[in-house]
C-alpha positions in Angstrom: -3.5 61.7 59.6 -2.4 61.0 56.2 0.4 59.3 56.7 -0.7 57.1 59.5 -2.7 55.5 56.5 -0.2 55.4 53.9 2.0 53.7 56.4 -0.7 51.4 57.8 -1.4 50.1 53.9 2.3 49.5 53.5 2.4 47.2 56.1 -0.8 45.4 55.3 0.4 45.3 51.9 3.7 43.9 52.9 2.4 41.3 55.0 3.0 37.7 53.9 -0.4 36.7 55.1 -2.1 39.1 53.0 -1.0 36.6 49.8 -2.3 33.2 51.7 -5.6 34.6 52.6 -6.8 34.5 48.8 -10.7 35.0 48.2 -11.5 32.5 51.4 -12.4 36.3 53.5 -14.4 36.8 50.4 -16.2 33.5 50.5 -16.9 33.2 54.3 -18.5 36.3 54.1 -20.8 35.3 50.9 -21.4 32.0 52.9 -22.3 34.0 56.1 -24.8 36.3 54.3 -26.5 33.3 53.1 -26.9 31.6 56.5 -28.0 34.6 57.8 -30.7 35.4 54.9 -31.5 31.8 55.6 -31.8 32.3 59.6 -34.0 35.4 59.0 -36.5 34.0 56.3 -36.9 31.5 59.1 -38.0 33.3 61.8 -40.2 35.5 59.0 -41.8 32.0 58.2 -43.0 31.7 62.1 -43.7 35.3 62.3 -46.2 34.7 59.7 -47.5 31.7 61.2 -48.4 33.1 64.0 -50.0 36.0 62.5 -52.0 34.0 60.3 -53.4 32.1 63.7 -54.3 35.7 65.4 -57.3 37.3 63.5 -57.1 40.4 65.9 -53.5 41.2 64.8 -52.9 44.3 62.3 -51.9 43.4 58.8 
């Protein structure tokens, strides 16, 4: 199994697209993370507003 991973690593390291990708993948992961964070925070804000309106809810 170790040989498989070394071979796969050599193939990916020598691939032409490896140099062309650059930091685009890293930046896209960061941007998607922030989009997900703000989406989640928006849902939390809605849930908090709903909880404030319902006095019988356990907080």
